[in-house]
Structures are given as structure tokens and as C-alpha cells.
Residue, then its C-alpha position, 0 to 999 in steps of 0.5 A: x500500500x502507498x503511504x499516507x499523504x497526510x501531513x506529518x502532524x498527527x490528527x487530534x480529536x475524536x477517539x473514533x477508531x472505525x474498527x482499526x485498532x489504535x488509529x484515531x480519526x477526526x470526524x469526517x466533516x473535518x477531513x479535507x476532500x483532497x486528503x487520501x488515507x491508506x490504512x495498513x491492516x495488521x495480519x492476525x497473529x498466529x497462535x503460538x504454543x511452546x511445548x514446556x516441561x521436557x527441557x532442563x538447563x540454561x547453558x548445558x541444555x538437555x531435552x529428553x524424549x520417548x515413552x516406556x513402550x514406544x520405539x525408544x527413549x533418549x535425549x538431545x544435549x545442547x550447549x556441550x563444550x566442543x573437543x570433549x572426548x566422548x563415546x557411548x561407553x562414557x554413558x553406558x556405565x551409568x545406564x547399566x546402573x540404572x537399567x531394569x532387571x539388574x538384580x532380584x530387587x529391581x523390576x524383571x523387565x529385561x532391557x540392555x539399554x544400549x545407547x547410540x550417539x547419533x550426532x554431535x560427536x566426530x572422531x571421538x570428540x564433541x563438536x559443540x553441536x547438539x548431541x542426540x543419544x538414542x536407546x531403543x526399547x526392546x522388551x515391551x509387553x503392552x498386553x500387561x496394561x489392558x486393565x489399566x487402559x480403563x482403570x486408574x492406578x492409585x497414586x499413579x500419573x494415569x489420572x492426572x495425565x488424562x486430566x491434563x492432556x485428555x489422552x495418554x499413552x497407556x502401555x508402561x505408563x508412557x511418558x510418566x514411566x521411569x524409562x524417561x530418565x534414561x535420557x537424564x542419566x545419559x546426559x548426566x554421565x556427560x556432565x559428570x565427565x566434564x565436571x571431573x576432568x575440568x574442575x575436579x568435581x565428583x558426584x556420588x549418591x547412595x541409598x541411606x534408607x529403605x522403609x524403616x531401615x535407616x543408615x545412621x549419620x556418621x557411618x559413611x565418610x563423605x570425604x573418602x566415599x568411593x564409587x566401588x563402596x556404593x556398587x559393592x551390593x545390589x541396594x547401593x548402600x556403602x555400609x555392608x551391614x545396613x545393606x543386608x538389612x535393606x535387601x531383606x526389607x525389599x525382599x519381604x515386600x517383593x514376594x507379597x506383591x507390595x512395595x516400599x520407599x526410601x531415601x537417596x543421599x547425594x554429595x558433590x565433592x570439591x565443588x568450587x565456591x561461587x556457584x548459584x545465582x541469587x535470588x531465584x536461581x539459588x543453588x539449593x533451589x536449582x538442585x531441589x527442582x532438578x531432583x524433585x522432577x524425578x519420578x516418585x520423589x516426595x521430599x528434598x532436604x540439604x545440609x541439616x534439613x528439617x532437623x536444623x529446626x530443632x537447633x538454636x542459632x549457636x548450635x546450628x551456625x558453621x563457624x569459619x576458620x582459615x586452614x593450613x592452605x590459607x583457605x576460608x573453611x567451616x568447622x561444621x557443615x550444617x549448611x550443606x555446602x551452600x550459604x545464601x544460595x551460593x556454594x562455599x567450597x564445602x561438600x554439598x550434601x542432600x537427601x531425596x525421599x522416594x515414595x513406594x512404587x505405585x503399581x503393585x500386585x495388590x487389590x485396590x479400589x479405584x475408578x475407571x475412565x468412565x468414572x465408575x468405581x471398580x477394583x484393580x490388581x495391577x499387572x506388569x513388571x515394576x520395582x518393589x523399591x525404586x531407590x537402588x536404581x534411583x541412585x544414578x538418576x539423582x547423580x545425573x540431575x545433580x551433575x546437570x545442575x552443577x555443570x549449568x551453574x559452573x558455566x553460568x559462573x564462568x559467563x558472568x563472574x570469570x570473564x575478567x580476571x578474578x579478585x584473587x583476594x576473594x575468589x578462586x579459579x573455577x577450573x583445574x590447571x589447563x593441560x597443554x594437549x592439542x586436539x591433533x594429539x588426541x587419542x581415542x582412549x584418552x580420558x581427559x578433556x582436551x582444553x589446550 
């Protein structure tokens, strides 16, 4: 359309719009006959919907996809630094820790959970482009869910998925199945490798409670805890005596078709100071959101947690001191390694509560999709207790948060030289290796 031939001075007067939004016109008898007005009409805005809830992170971004009985599950990792040595084997170790059918106290579903990297890696190095990881589903039994096609499992996501979407994938629980966490664990394995190689950060989780069997505090030394201690038994409790008690508790309900819950404790060791972005992105807030997004989670606490409410200020405060290396430390760690939403260099520790598995082989009262009351005995293959397999899931989510916050800290506060009187470097001393010298079996980052 041609531009208006009116003077550059705007008309003032009546607010009549003649149907055109925001256009103010003078009464018609006041408009000169020689004036021609052209109106550029706005095209209607298209309705735009942004899918939410399947992507986590700001800098190291992970999107998971897939359903329990679909063709497969996996993730897309966006924002991974380039030149990181990476292969399927780096992810497979943690995926094997998560996979079903690994022991008598887990679900008997048989899946190898073998992963494939389909993009983002060339000649053994990440390229900086999105990394696609796929794990095919191979042991689906859709007929096990025939009753659940119409009946809602008590305390399961069946009903709420229908309430939200108006439809759902019935077999295996669809997207609400714990198989969705495969993508998280794969991405978390990448994050753990980067954190360990680049900053010396180690993340370890273990089972500290199964039902009424509670591992007393102090029996596990978080400064010396090692992965082989955790993996020494099928319940993933680093104390052999309490591990046996936990296994007995799971066996007792497993043979009855029932389930129990528990607690996973997780630590982040050698985490640099300064991670976390007050006020809404405090480190503990990010960790809470991350782990509480896992299936079956019901509670989160870090440091002294709820027990801290029983102490007075003088009992709870962590007194500062200067160690032999001139670093500011705390004599105790009731803060859990985080103060004011920012890491202080001490061990970050947290505990995550998991409910009993909702799907059980016990008769329960429920309702069908047509709202008629009925009885249900759920079939299918399910964990009698989720916490042994939840250990690598918790580690993964904590790793994703720590790496994301590490990248955020570097982007905001470490672009310019740090204040050496108050701050410390985020990363370990750089290696002098070049990309051309990279060997596929080399396990460290190429950062030269």
C-alpha cells in the first residue's frame, strides 16, 4: 500500500477508531476532500504454543524424549563444550546402573539399554553441536496394561495425565514411566565427565534408607566415599551391614506383591565456591527442582534439613576458620555446602525421599475412565523399591545442575580476571594437549 499523504502532524480529536485498532480519526466533516488515507491492516497473529516441561538447563541444555513402550527413549544435549572426548561407553556405565532387571530387587523387565550417539560427536570428540543419544526399547509387553487402559492406578500419573492432556499413552505408563530418565542419566554421565576432568568435581549418591531401615549419620565418610563402596551390593548402600538389612526389607515386600520407599543421599565433592545465582536461581533451589522432577520423589532436604529446626542459632551456625592452605573453611557443615544460595567450597550434601512404587500386585479400589468405581490388581513388571536404581538418576540431575551453574559462573563472574583476594579459579590447571594429539582412549578433556 502507498503511504499516507497526510501531513506529518498527527490528527487530534475524536477517539473514533472505525474498527482499526489504535488509529484515531477526526470526524469526517473535518477531513479535507483532497486528503487520501491508506490504512495498513495488521495480519492476525498466529497462535503460538511452546511445548514446556521436557527441557532442563540454561547453558548445558538437555531435552529428553520417548515413552516406556514406544520405539525408544533418549535425549538431545545442547550447549556441550566442543573437543570433549566422548563415546557411548562414557554413558553406558551409568545406564547399566540404572537399567531394569539388574538384580532380584529391581523390576524383571529385561532391557540392555544400549545407547547410540547419533550426532554431535566426530572422531571421538564433541563438536559443540547438539548431541542426540538414542536407546531403543526392546522388551515391551503392552498386553500387561489392558486393565489399566480403563482403570486408574492409585497414586499413579494415569489420572492426572488424562486430566491434563485428555489422552495418554497407556502401555508402561508412557511418558510418566521411569524409562524417561534414561535420557537424564545419559546426559548426566556427560556432565559428570566434564565436571571431573575440568574442575575436579565428583558426584556420588547412595541409598541411606529403605522403609524403616535407616543408615545412621556418621557411618559413611563423605570425604573418602568411593564409587566401588556404593556398587559393592545390589541396594547401593556403602555400609555392608545396613545393606543386608535393606535387601531383606525389599525382599519381604517383593514376594507379597507390595512395595516400599526410601531415601537417596547425594554429595558433590570439591565443588568450587561461587556457584548459584541469587535470588531465584539459588543453588539449593536449582538442585531441589532438578531432583524433585524425578519420578516418585516426595521430599528434598540439604545440609541439616528439617532437623536444623530443632537447633538454636549457636548450635546450628558453621563457624569459619582459615586452614593450613590459607583457605576460608567451616568447622561444621550444617549448611550443606551452600550459604545464601551460593556454594562455599564445602561438600554439598542432600537427601531425596522416594515414595513406594505405585503399581503393585495388590487389590485396590479405584475408578475407571468412565468414572465408575471398580477394583484393580495391577499387572506388569515394576520395582518393589525404586531407590537402588534411583541412585544414578539423582547423580545425573545433580551433575546437570552443577555443570549449568559452573558455566553460568564462568559467563558472568570469570570473564575478567578474578579478585584473587576473594575468589578462586573455577577450573583445574589447563593441560597443554592439542586436539591433533588426541587419542581415542584418552580420558581427559582436551582444553589446550
